[in-house]
N, CA, C and O of each residue as an XYZ file, in Angstrom:
888
protein
N     103.197     66.455     95.473
C     102.229     65.542     95.180
C     101.573     64.978     96.430
O     100.523     64.343     96.331
N     102.121     65.177     97.527
C     101.558     64.716     98.741
C     101.322     65.976     99.754
O     101.870     67.071     99.624
N     100.485     65.650    100.696
C     100.134     66.630    101.761
C     101.377     66.852    102.666
O     102.038     65.860    102.976
N     101.709     67.964    103.069
C     102.929     68.273    103.793
C     102.817     67.365    105.114
O     101.771     67.242    105.751
N     104.095     66.715    105.458
C     104.414     65.805    106.485
C     103.916     64.448    106.295
O     103.730     63.704    107.258
N     103.653     64.035    104.874
C     103.486     62.900    104.686
C     104.628     61.937    104.636
O     104.457     60.797    105.069
N     105.756     62.299    104.153
C     106.917     61.561    103.946
C     107.552     61.279    105.464
O     108.148     60.230    105.709
N     107.390     62.157    106.292
C     107.929     61.954    107.598
C     107.217     60.859    108.383
O     107.832     60.021    109.043
N     105.797     60.910    108.273
C     104.943     59.875    108.974
C     105.243     58.436    108.209
O     105.418     57.411    108.868
N     105.284     58.447    106.886
C     105.583     57.298    106.216
C     106.872     56.684    106.579
O     106.881     55.482    106.845
N     108.019     57.404    106.625
C     109.175     57.033    107.154
C     109.220     56.252    108.462
O     109.791     55.163    108.508
N     108.625     56.792    109.528
C     108.374     56.302    110.676
C     107.639     54.922    110.771
O     107.991     53.974    111.473
N     106.564     54.980    109.944
C     105.646     53.664    109.581
C     106.673     52.634    109.024
O     106.847     51.520    109.517
N     107.332     53.127    107.945
C     108.042     52.113    107.236
C     109.348     51.387    108.346
O     109.645     50.193    108.343
N     109.853     52.231    109.053
C     110.780     51.724    110.078
C     110.254     50.613    110.975
O     110.862     49.582    111.263
N     108.913     51.006    111.416
C     108.113     49.952    112.324
C     107.837     48.696    111.488
O     108.069     47.582    111.958
N     107.332     48.869    110.221
C     106.875     47.668    109.314
C     108.143     46.915    109.020
O     107.923     45.748    108.694
N     109.369     47.251    109.045
C     110.531     46.413    108.828
C     110.846     45.492    109.913
O     111.370     44.395    109.717
N     110.485     45.997    111.193
C     110.804     45.076    112.514
C     110.203     43.634    112.496
O     110.913     42.718    112.910
N     108.956     43.375    112.049
C     108.204     42.149    112.002
C     108.958     41.414    110.807
O     109.083     40.192    110.890
N     109.406     42.007    109.836
C     110.008     41.072    108.576
C     111.454     40.590    109.331
O     111.803     39.416    109.210
N     112.133     41.376    109.976
C     113.489     41.045    110.476
C     113.312     39.758    111.505
O     114.183     38.892    111.582
N     112.209     39.725    112.213
C     112.050     38.598    113.116
C     111.149     37.439    112.580
O     110.631     36.615    113.334
N     110.989     37.437    111.129
C     110.356     36.551    110.466
C     108.776     36.437    110.344
O     108.136     35.452    109.976
N     108.306     37.663    110.734
C     106.701     37.728    110.547
C     106.570     38.387    109.369
O     106.432     39.610    109.349
N     106.597     37.727    108.383
C     106.448     38.234    106.744
C     105.048     38.883    106.633
O     104.868     40.022    106.203
N     104.048     38.028    107.072
C     102.645     38.505    106.810
C     102.460     39.732    107.466
O     101.960     40.653    106.820
N     102.795     39.912    108.699
C     102.527     41.043    109.337
C     103.313     42.403    108.770
O     102.897     43.552    108.914
N     104.345     42.074    108.203
C     104.975     43.250    107.478
C     104.322     43.531    106.074
O     104.288     44.651    105.563
N     103.856     42.499    105.566
C     103.008     42.749    104.294
C     101.796     43.463    104.535
O     101.461     44.341    103.739
N     101.075     43.188    105.565
C      99.912     43.951    105.823
C     100.181     45.395    106.126
O      99.466     46.319    105.739
N     101.331     45.525    106.891
C     101.618     46.960    107.254
C     102.032     47.682    106.095
O     101.567     48.797    105.858
N     102.939     47.087    105.296
C     103.240     47.827    103.887
C     101.984     48.167    103.006
O     101.871     49.148    102.271
N     101.207     47.330    103.184
C      99.763     47.454    102.186
C      99.020     48.577    102.858
O      98.439     49.312    102.061
N      98.891     48.902    104.183
C      98.330     49.924    104.945
C      99.167     51.137    104.660
O      98.523     52.162    104.436
N     100.335     51.213    104.629
C     101.175     52.319    104.358
C     101.035     52.832    102.928
O     101.050     54.050    102.747
N     100.891     51.943    101.837
C     100.536     52.107    100.543
C      99.170     52.986    100.329
O      99.071     53.948     99.567
N      98.259     52.511    101.068
C      96.837     53.134    101.018
C      97.121     54.499    101.742
O      96.765     55.471    101.076
N      97.641     54.761    102.869
C      97.960     55.895    103.438
C      98.460     57.079    102.332
O      98.001     58.212    102.191
N      99.515     56.443    101.628
C     100.154     57.398    100.636
C      99.202     57.681     99.669
O      99.102     58.878     99.398
N      98.459     56.902     99.059
C      97.466     57.355     98.077
C      96.428     58.249     98.634
O      95.937     59.148     97.951
N      96.076     58.018     99.886
C      95.106     59.027    100.400
C      95.504     60.470    100.541
O      94.747     61.423    100.359
N      96.868     60.536    100.909
C      97.461     61.836    101.346
C      98.096     62.525    100.164
O      98.823     63.510    100.293
N      97.760     61.906     98.873
C      98.211     62.509     97.857
C      97.683     63.860     97.517
O      96.555     64.147     97.916
N      98.347     64.691     96.849
C      97.940     66.180     96.652
C      98.428     66.617     95.367
O      99.349     67.431     95.302
N      97.751     66.023     94.104
C      98.283     66.561     92.755
C      98.112     67.904     92.526
O      97.222     68.490     93.142
N      98.909     68.575     91.637
C      98.766     69.769     91.212
C      97.483     69.701     90.063
O      97.258     68.678     89.415
N      96.825     70.743     89.949
C      95.867     70.904     89.156
C      95.839     72.309     88.123
O      96.222     73.445     88.402
N      95.358     71.896     87.086
C      95.295     73.029     86.104
C      94.012     73.966     86.292
O      92.928     73.683     85.783
N      94.204     74.954     86.966
C      93.099     75.906     87.446
C      92.621     76.808     86.395
O      93.395     77.636     85.914
N      91.395     76.712     85.996
C      90.803     77.805     85.108
C      90.714     79.347     85.811
O      90.230     79.530     86.928
N      91.199     80.283     85.063
C      91.280     81.553     85.884
C      90.106     82.472     85.282
O      89.861     83.521     85.878
N      89.411     82.158     84.203
C      88.498     83.084     83.834
C      87.514     83.613     84.976
O      87.134     82.909     85.911
N      87.140     84.992     84.769
C      86.410     85.704     85.813
C      85.028     84.868     85.891
O      84.538     84.336     84.895
N      84.464     84.812     87.151
C      83.106     84.327     87.328
C      82.942     82.949     87.326
O      81.804     82.518     87.516
N      84.052     82.010     87.111
C      83.855     80.451     87.189
C      84.024     80.023     88.603
O      84.902     80.387     89.385
N      83.064     79.208     88.802
C      83.059     78.421     90.218
C      83.605     77.070     89.792
O      83.119     76.450     88.846
N      84.619     76.634     90.509
C      85.204     75.313     90.248
C      84.922     74.364     91.456
O      84.651     74.743     92.595
N      85.030     73.070     91.028
C      84.836     72.099     91.941
C      85.681     72.242     93.285
O      86.898     72.381     93.165
N      85.118     72.218     94.550
C      85.984     72.267     95.739
C      86.585     70.916     96.090
O      87.564     70.880     96.835
N      86.037     69.764     95.578
C      86.375     68.448     96.087
C      86.092     67.392     94.766
O      85.242     67.467     93.878
N      87.088     66.448     94.997
C      87.127     65.273     93.940
C      86.049     64.242     94.281
O      85.824     63.815     95.413
N      85.368     63.872     93.078
C      84.573     62.655     93.418
C      84.510     61.803     92.113
O      83.529     61.798     91.370
N      85.643     61.085     91.906
C      86.093     60.551     90.748
C      86.036     59.027     90.583
O      85.749     58.461     89.528
N      86.363     58.385     91.820
C      86.672     56.971     92.008
C      85.543     56.242     92.662
O      84.963     56.748     93.623
N      85.179     54.972     92.138
C      84.129     54.256     92.749
C      82.748     54.929     92.792
O      82.138     55.117     91.739
N      82.313     55.242     93.802
C      81.025     55.884     94.107
C      81.114     57.372     94.165
O      80.125     58.103     94.197
N      82.415     57.802     94.176
C      82.455     59.341     94.117
C      81.967     60.022     93.149
O      82.316     59.745     92.002
N      81.088     61.023     93.387
C      80.383     61.920     92.373
C      79.602     63.100     92.900
O      79.477     63.239     94.116
N      79.117     63.883     92.121
C      78.027     64.862     92.574
C      76.782     64.167     92.695
O      76.187     63.897     91.651
N      76.257     63.811     93.865
C      75.097     63.302     93.972
C      73.770     63.853     94.552
O      72.735     63.226     94.774
N      74.051     65.264     94.762
C      72.729     66.154     95.110
C      73.087     67.566     94.632
O      74.110     68.178     94.939
N      72.110     67.991     93.844
C      71.851     69.318     93.261
C      70.541     69.981     93.672
O      69.512     69.473     93.227
N      70.446     71.008     94.431
C      69.132     71.430     94.885
C      69.128     72.864     95.206
O      70.165     73.480     95.449
N      67.928     73.406     95.206
C      67.829     74.743     95.619
C      67.767     74.817     97.131
O      67.183     73.940     97.767
N      68.349     75.830     97.710
C      68.216     76.119     99.211
C      67.894     77.438     99.493
O      68.073     78.365     98.703
N      67.385     77.549    100.691
C      66.956     79.049    101.145
C      67.576     79.329    102.379
O      68.196     78.443    102.968
N      67.452     80.702    102.921
C      68.161     81.180    104.240
C      67.755     80.239    105.337
O      68.636     79.936    106.141
N      66.541     79.727    105.493
C      66.112     79.073    106.586
C      66.566     77.490    106.516
O      66.104     76.723    107.361
N      67.340     77.073    105.652
C      67.849     75.808    105.540
C      69.144     75.742    106.447
O      69.828     76.747    106.639
N      69.433     74.568    106.968
C      70.562     74.366    107.930
C      72.030     75.199    107.374
O      72.489     74.983    106.253
N      72.525     75.962    108.143
C      73.686     76.644    107.860
C      73.690     77.691    106.827
O      74.681     78.393    106.628
N      72.544     77.809    106.140
C      72.508     78.693    105.060
C      72.482     80.322    105.556
O      72.811     81.242    104.806
N      72.076     80.483    106.818
C      72.211     81.885    107.334
C      73.599     82.490    107.281
O      73.759     83.709    107.349
N      74.592     81.643    107.160
C      76.014     82.133    107.040
C      76.330     82.546    105.777
O      77.230     83.363    105.581
N      75.561     81.972    104.739
C      75.996     82.208    103.192
C      75.012     83.257    102.743
O      75.424     84.328    102.297
N      73.671     82.977    102.848
C      72.525     83.518    102.243
C      72.125     84.848    103.229
O      72.278     84.967    104.445
N      71.645     85.649    102.396
C      70.710     86.794    103.104
C      69.397     86.297    103.400
O      69.047     85.221    102.917
N      68.643     86.951    104.128
C      67.082     86.620    104.382
C      66.388     86.790    102.994
O      66.612     87.828    102.371
N      65.693     85.994    102.554
C      64.789     85.937    101.379
C      65.649     85.444    100.233
O      64.993     85.102     99.249
N      67.034     85.322    100.124
C      67.823     84.866     99.071
C      67.805     83.251     98.953
O      67.639     82.438     99.862
N      68.008     83.035     97.674
C      68.054     81.414     97.468
C      69.592     81.151     96.888
O      70.333     81.986     96.370
N      69.835     79.824     97.115
C      71.224     79.394     96.774
C      71.137     78.058     95.868
O      70.037     77.555     95.642
N      72.018     77.646     95.489
C      72.157     76.315     94.946
C      73.191     75.577     95.584
O      74.356     75.974     95.572
N      72.757     74.312     96.252
C      73.756     73.354     96.964
C      74.161     72.267     96.029
O      73.265     71.581     95.538
N      75.403     72.026     95.725
C      76.028     70.962     95.092
C      76.843     70.210     95.839
O      77.925     70.624     96.254
N      76.369     69.011     96.072
C      77.096     68.089     97.015
C      77.949     66.992     96.345
O      77.523     66.290     95.428
N      79.044     66.908     96.813
C      79.874     65.882     96.141
C      80.388     64.774     97.320
O      81.016     65.077     98.334
N      80.018     63.603     96.980
C      80.484     62.434     97.865
C      81.857     62.046     97.300
O      82.032     61.880     96.093
N      82.788     61.913     98.183
C      84.024     61.451     98.097
C      84.400     60.130     98.584
O      84.340     59.870     99.786
N      84.774     59.304     97.739
C      85.114     57.699     98.139
C      86.445     57.877     98.902
O      87.056     58.940     98.800
N      86.951     56.771     99.732
C      88.069     56.706    100.394
C      89.117     56.811     99.454
O      90.203     57.139     99.932
N      89.060     56.602     98.165
C      90.172     56.567     97.303
C      90.265     57.844     96.428
O      91.146     57.865     95.569
N      89.493     58.845     96.555
C      89.628     60.160     96.045
C      90.588     61.018     96.834
O      90.821     60.918     98.038
N      91.087     61.839     96.014
C      91.961     62.997     96.632
C      91.076     63.783     97.378
O      90.022     64.250     96.946
N      91.638     63.953     98.795
C      90.886     64.474     99.709
C      91.128     65.958    100.175
O      90.594     66.491    101.147
N      91.993     66.507     99.340
C      92.380     68.043     99.661
C      91.406     68.779     99.023
O      91.183     68.588     97.827
N      90.784     69.615     99.679
C      89.465     70.619     99.060
C      90.182     71.955     98.734
O      91.081     72.432     99.427
N      89.697     72.492     97.630
C      90.027     73.853     97.059
C      89.129     74.952     96.900
O      87.930     74.743     96.713
N      89.575     76.036     96.954
C      88.745     77.206     96.909
C      87.877     77.239     95.430
O      88.394     77.136     94.318
N      86.603     77.388     95.684
C      85.958     77.392     94.323
C      85.868     78.730     93.460
O      85.480     78.846     92.297
N      86.300     79.646     94.281
C      86.299     81.012     93.821
C      87.317     81.877     94.402
O      87.714     81.595     95.533
N      87.853     83.004     93.727
C      88.825     83.874     94.470
C      87.801     84.806     95.420
O      86.607     84.992     95.186
N      88.490     85.291     96.440
C      87.944     86.077     97.478
C      88.482     86.203     98.843
O      89.613     85.787     99.091
N      87.765     86.735     99.719
C      88.338     86.819    101.143
C      87.411     85.884    102.024
O      86.188     85.862    101.884
N      88.133     85.079    102.985
C      87.569     84.325    103.747
C      86.923     85.055    104.838
O      87.683     85.609    105.632
N      85.441     85.177    105.059
C      84.832     85.970    105.975
C      84.138     85.197    107.036
O      83.628     85.777    107.994
N      84.102     83.919    106.901
C      83.520     83.098    108.011
C      84.103     81.625    108.065
O      84.072     80.870    107.093
N      84.539     81.356    109.067
C      84.828     79.823    109.313
C      84.204     79.209    110.709
O      84.310     79.823    111.771
N      83.641     78.123    110.615
C      82.786     77.777    111.711
C      82.874     76.183    111.833
O      82.519     75.442    110.917
N      83.431     75.687    113.175
C      83.172     74.119    113.137
C      82.041     73.824    113.895
O      81.666     74.610    114.765
N      81.389     72.666    113.641
C      80.125     72.262    114.151
C      80.519     70.578    114.603
O      80.792     69.664    113.825
N      80.459     70.534    115.804
C      80.396     69.065    116.381
C      79.108     68.145    115.864
O      77.986     68.556    115.570
N      79.523     66.998    115.845
C      78.324     66.168    115.474
C      78.790     64.646    115.443
O      79.791     64.267    116.050
N      78.045     63.873    114.744
C      78.124     62.410    114.644
C      79.020     62.052    113.470
O      79.337     62.959    112.701
N      79.468     60.783    113.254
C      80.287     60.273    112.345
C      79.577     59.357    111.565
O      80.168     58.287    111.419
N      78.361     59.461    110.956
C      77.663     58.561    110.170
C      78.047     58.300    108.741
O      78.668     59.225    108.216
N      77.831     57.322    108.053
C      78.300     57.401    106.645
C      77.656     58.369    105.939
O      76.466     58.595    106.157
N      78.366     59.059    105.005
C      77.990     60.347    104.489
C      76.982     60.350    103.643
O      77.244     60.798    102.526
N      75.838     59.963    103.850
C      74.695     59.865    102.971
C      73.404     60.230    103.838
O      73.464     60.087    105.059
N      72.343     60.654    103.287
C      71.083     60.951    104.019
C      71.246     62.162    104.694
O      71.581     63.171    104.073
N      71.008     62.175    106.117
C      70.909     63.227    107.017
C      72.211     63.925    107.533
O      72.300     64.765    108.428
N      73.181     63.393    106.775
C      74.557     63.958    107.427
C      74.765     65.443    107.301
O      75.607     66.032    107.978
N      73.896     66.107    106.323
C      74.081     67.333    106.478
C      73.840     68.101    107.773
O      74.486     69.101    108.087
N      72.852     67.554    108.512
C      72.434     68.147    109.822
C      73.090     67.392    110.851
O      73.333     68.028    111.877
N      73.431     66.192    110.821
C      73.835     65.356    112.043
C      75.262     65.250    112.091
O      75.780     65.171    113.205
N      76.020     65.235    111.017
C      77.491     64.798    111.113
C      78.409     65.886    111.592
O      77.951     67.028    111.551
N      79.498     65.736    111.992
C      80.589     66.596    112.301
C      80.929     67.491    110.882
O      81.083     66.910    109.808
N      81.015     68.794    110.994
C      81.357     69.541    109.733
C      82.011     70.777    109.970
O      82.104     71.223    111.114
N      82.514     71.421    108.890
C      83.296     72.663    108.988
C      82.949     73.509    107.824
O      83.081     73.018    106.703
N      82.481     74.831    107.970
C      82.013     75.816    107.216
C      83.020     76.809    106.873
O      83.581     77.390    107.802
N      83.348     77.104    105.598
C      84.155     78.096    105.174
C      83.343     79.035    104.264
O      82.727     78.462    103.367
N      83.230     80.369    104.331
C      82.532     81.268    103.487
C      83.488     82.182    102.795
O      84.248     82.880    103.467
N      83.496     82.216    101.572
C      84.327     83.214    100.608
C      83.563     84.297    100.079
O      82.660     84.020     99.290
N      83.809     85.641    100.428
C      83.115     86.674     99.876
C      84.009     87.102     98.574
O      85.157     87.545     98.601
N      83.185     86.853     97.417
C      83.680     87.244     96.211
C      83.219     88.549     95.533
O      82.315     89.158     96.106
N      83.671     89.016     94.495
C      83.062     90.048     93.773
C      81.762     89.720     93.069
O      81.076     90.574     92.507
N      81.445     88.356     93.137
C      80.092     87.950     92.509
C      79.229     87.566     93.658
O      78.102     87.168     93.361
N      79.523     87.608     94.801
C      78.642     87.250     95.953
C      79.291     86.199     96.890
O      80.426     85.782     96.659
N      78.653     85.830     97.816
C      79.189     84.853     98.856
C      79.106     83.360     98.237
O      78.198     82.970     97.504
N      80.105     82.674     98.620
C      80.033     81.124     98.173
C      80.626     80.345     99.479
O      81.618     80.719    100.105
N      79.827     79.177     99.779
C      80.164     78.575    100.959
C      80.764     77.352    100.693
O      80.491     76.832     99.611
N      81.559     76.756    101.484
C      81.999     75.331    101.418
C      81.811     74.634    102.604
O      82.358     75.124    103.592
N      81.159     73.590    102.756
C      80.951     72.702    103.959
C      81.576     71.461    103.877
O      81.075     70.609    103.143
N      82.681     71.196    104.566
C      83.278     69.922    104.923
C      82.552     69.058    105.735
O      82.394     69.417    106.902
N      82.029     67.898    105.343
C      81.411     67.042    106.131
C      82.006     65.790    106.396
O      82.269     65.042    105.454
N      82.309     65.392    107.850
C      82.917     64.128    107.941
C      81.995     63.109    107.997
O      80.797     63.340    108.162
N      82.550     61.751    107.845
C      81.709     60.682    107.454
C      81.996     59.564    108.658
O      82.372     59.862    109.792
N      81.749     58.252    108.187
C      81.971     57.125    109.101
C      83.270     56.825    109.363
O      83.702     56.610    110.495
N      84.075     56.796    108.106
C      85.527     56.745    108.439
C      86.260     57.900    108.853
O      87.106     57.873    109.747
N      85.860     59.148    108.052
C      86.531     60.341    108.458
C      86.336     60.827    109.910
O      85.198     60.887    110.377
N      87.350     61.151    110.586
C      87.277     61.552    111.910
C      88.033     62.940    112.280
O      88.170     63.359    113.430
N      88.461     63.526    111.198
C      89.099     64.722    111.264
C      89.090     65.596    110.211
O      89.476     65.229    109.102
N      88.667     66.798    110.437
C      88.601     67.837    109.243
C      89.616     68.813    109.609
O      89.611     69.373    110.705
N      90.701     69.078    108.480
C      91.724     69.978    108.597
C      91.431     71.233    107.731
O      91.165     71.171    106.530
N      91.508     72.420    108.483
C      91.513     73.651    107.909
C      92.690     74.319    107.719
O      93.494     74.460    108.641
N      92.912     74.838    106.378
C      94.218     75.521    106.213
C      93.967     76.967    106.279
O      94.959     77.657    106.516
N      92.850     77.563    106.118
C      92.641     78.947    106.095
C      91.918     79.561    107.280
O      91.191     78.899    108.022
N      92.142     80.795    107.413
C      91.359     81.440    108.478
C      90.577     82.732    108.110
O      90.680     83.136    106.952
N      89.854     83.370    108.939
C      89.145     84.616    108.365
C      90.221     85.699    108.177
O      91.219     85.864    108.878
N      89.830     86.409    107.094
C      90.521     87.536    106.541
C      91.671     87.120    105.552
O      92.330     88.003    105.003
N      91.920     85.800    105.318
C      92.823     85.301    104.269
C      92.079     85.658    102.963
O      90.865     85.603    102.768
N      93.174     86.081    102.004
C      92.695     86.112    100.726
C      93.110     84.791     99.887
O      94.209     84.237     99.909
N      92.075     84.457     99.212
C      92.223     83.085     98.364
C      91.970     83.304     96.864
O      91.164     84.088     96.362
N      92.833     82.439     96.228
C      92.509     82.501     94.681
C      91.946     81.146     94.388
O      92.118     80.153     95.096
N      91.239     81.201     93.246
C      90.566     79.930     92.785
C      91.602     78.876     92.628
O      92.715     79.038     92.127
N      91.074     77.700     93.147
C      92.008     76.553     93.323
C      92.834     76.354     94.244
O      93.405     75.266     94.312
N      93.121     77.520     95.302
C      94.040     77.339     96.448
C      93.433     76.315     97.520
O      92.226     76.201     97.731
N      94.327     75.667     98.096
C      93.937     74.581     99.156
C      93.324     75.257    100.324
O      93.916     76.110    100.984
N      92.048     74.823    100.568
C      91.260     75.326    101.806
C      91.580     74.302    103.027
O      91.766     74.764    104.153
N      91.636     73.036    102.809
C      91.768     72.017    103.924
C      91.784     70.630    103.286
O      92.068     70.394    102.112
N      91.421     69.700    104.272
C      91.006     68.375    103.737
C      90.343     67.535    104.926
O      90.516     67.719    106.131
N      89.594     66.633    104.346
C      88.938     65.657    105.184
C      89.696     64.371    105.199
O      90.008     63.834    104.136
N      89.994     63.871    106.318
C      90.879     62.771    106.412
C      89.924     61.485    106.316
O      89.102     61.286    107.210
N      90.032     60.675    105.300
C      89.276     59.328    105.221
C      87.949     59.497    104.816
O      87.031     59.190    105.576
N      87.714     60.036    103.499
C      86.431     59.917    102.912
C      85.423     60.885    103.471
O      85.587     61.469    104.542
N      84.394     61.022    102.707
C      83.259     61.920    103.158
C      82.644     62.890    102.084
O      82.759     62.566    100.902
N      82.053     63.955    102.385
C      81.533     64.758    101.360
C      81.759     66.374    101.536
O      81.982     66.862    102.644
N      81.690     67.063    100.479
C      81.883     68.469    100.644
C      80.648     69.099     99.826
O      80.391     68.783     98.664
N      79.929     70.016    100.574
C      78.824     70.911    100.042
C      79.334     72.247     99.450
O      80.088     72.960    100.113
N      78.990     72.536     98.401
C      79.098     73.949     97.813
C      77.750     74.649     97.576
O      76.825     74.233     96.877
N      77.810     75.820     98.306
C      76.712     76.745     98.180
C      76.948     77.829     97.343
O      77.939     78.498     97.638
N      76.211     78.228     96.242
C      76.399     79.344     95.341
C      75.197     80.167     95.157
O      74.094     79.624     95.233
N      75.287     81.252     94.955
C      74.137     82.119     94.696
C      73.194     81.688     93.600
O      73.699     81.257     92.563
N      71.968     81.751     93.703
C      70.945     81.317     92.640
C      70.661     82.291     91.602
O      70.580     81.872     90.447
N      70.479     83.682     91.864
C      69.952     84.420     90.937
C      70.917     84.802     89.780
O      70.526     84.908     88.618
N      72.050     84.978     90.125
C      73.151     85.384     88.900
C      74.251     84.221     88.564
O      75.447     84.431     88.360
N      73.673     83.101     88.550
C      74.476     81.879     88.294
C      73.884     80.851     87.342
O      72.699     80.521     87.408
N      74.766     80.340     86.430
C      74.350     79.466     85.388
C      75.006     78.097     85.712
O      76.205     77.874     85.545
N      74.160     77.254     86.162
C      74.863     75.968     86.765
C      75.401     75.071     85.398
O      74.731     75.068     84.365
N      76.534     74.405     85.505
C      77.203     73.802     84.630
C      77.240     72.209     84.665
O      77.708     71.519     83.760
N      76.714     71.761     85.764
C      76.982     70.304     86.093
C      75.619     69.754     86.505
O      74.684     70.495     86.809
N      75.551     68.485     86.502
C      74.234     67.734     87.150
C      74.528     66.486     87.907
O      75.586     65.859     87.877
N      73.418     66.197     88.613
C      73.826     65.000     89.451
C      74.465     63.776     88.515
O      74.105     63.500     87.371
N      75.411     63.175     89.222
C      75.923     62.010     88.499
C      77.338     62.221     87.937
O      78.105     61.291     87.689
N      77.611     63.481     87.762
C      78.936     63.924     87.258
C      80.192     63.670     88.218
O      80.101     63.755     89.442
N      81.304     63.369     87.578
C      82.568     63.237     88.602
C      83.483     64.395     88.547
O      84.276     64.511     87.612
N      83.416     65.191     89.432
C      84.218     66.420     89.345
C      85.640     66.331     89.741
O      85.847     65.509     90.633
N      86.637     66.951     89.314
C      87.944     67.031     89.794
C      88.148     68.418     90.395
O      87.969     69.445     89.741
N      88.528     68.401     91.665
C      88.824     69.444     92.365
C      89.822     70.563     91.832
O      90.986     70.311     91.521
N      89.205     71.911     91.756
C      90.154     73.047     91.110
C      90.088     72.997     89.697
O      90.607     73.949     89.114
N      89.532     72.044     88.966
C      89.415     71.912     87.413
C      88.197     72.003     87.050
O      87.914     72.867     86.220
N      87.251     71.209     87.531
C      85.851     71.168     86.969
C      85.002     72.389     87.061
O      84.755     72.762     88.207
N      84.570     72.994     86.203
C      83.632     74.167     86.422
C      82.255     73.712     86.824
O      81.570     72.941     86.151
N      81.912     74.229     87.937
C      80.599     73.853     88.332
C      79.325     74.950     88.080
O      78.116     74.715     88.090
N      80.032     76.228     87.850
C      78.998     77.256     87.455
C      79.585     78.452     86.951
O      80.782     78.696     87.107
N      78.778     79.226     86.339
C      79.449     80.587     85.832
C      78.393     81.609     86.466
O      77.169     81.488     86.422
N      79.101     82.614     87.048
C      78.525     83.697     87.800
C      78.667     84.888     87.248
O      79.784     85.167     86.812
N      77.634     85.822     87.137
C      77.606     87.194     86.646
C      77.708     87.999     87.782
O      77.371     87.565     88.883
N      78.197     89.281     87.603
C      78.272     90.226     88.698
C      77.022     90.758     88.928
O      76.298     91.017     87.967
N      76.631     90.974     90.146
C      75.230     91.572     90.670
C      75.328     93.043     90.084
O      76.317     93.771     90.163
N      74.179     93.328     89.515
C      73.827     94.796     88.820
C      73.628     95.677     90.022
O      73.345     96.866     89.875
């Protein structure tokens, strides 16, 4: 239910938090225990019921709590930022962007089964994950080549998020719902799927669950 290594870190922090209490600084201990509780909820990693029907694209990120949601659905082309890694010249795609609040689960999952064919890290700023963050902020690209076409996942850091962790490498085989990585403390995840052979199943404003919510249904290219 938690990211690997969480209990070790929490154990160390709990030991440190007890010391002020021993010396009578109860308020300091209370604040430290509150911070530890927040960290534990942030690093949670619950199991999910993954739909395994062929051609389903599932949500790579949670957007369920407070302002977390799918807040951008639009058509993109090869000339748009980073799309040359996912699309072919002249090809169109659909970008589905999910904003994650600091209280959402931040483990990102594979939207479809396939082979990791590209990963690329882009340095950048750490602005609030709104507006021009798609071009300016620190980000990490993962491209999966499936039997239905290439699907891209872009992890974008935000104002609070300062580290993107990637669990997979080029050449790895992933199944729908497998863990791809996480963004520590908030941000957003962009999903890029083919336009021509895809039926979109969500709209802006919906609150997806990573690994469970069906984003789109894809048909094999003829």
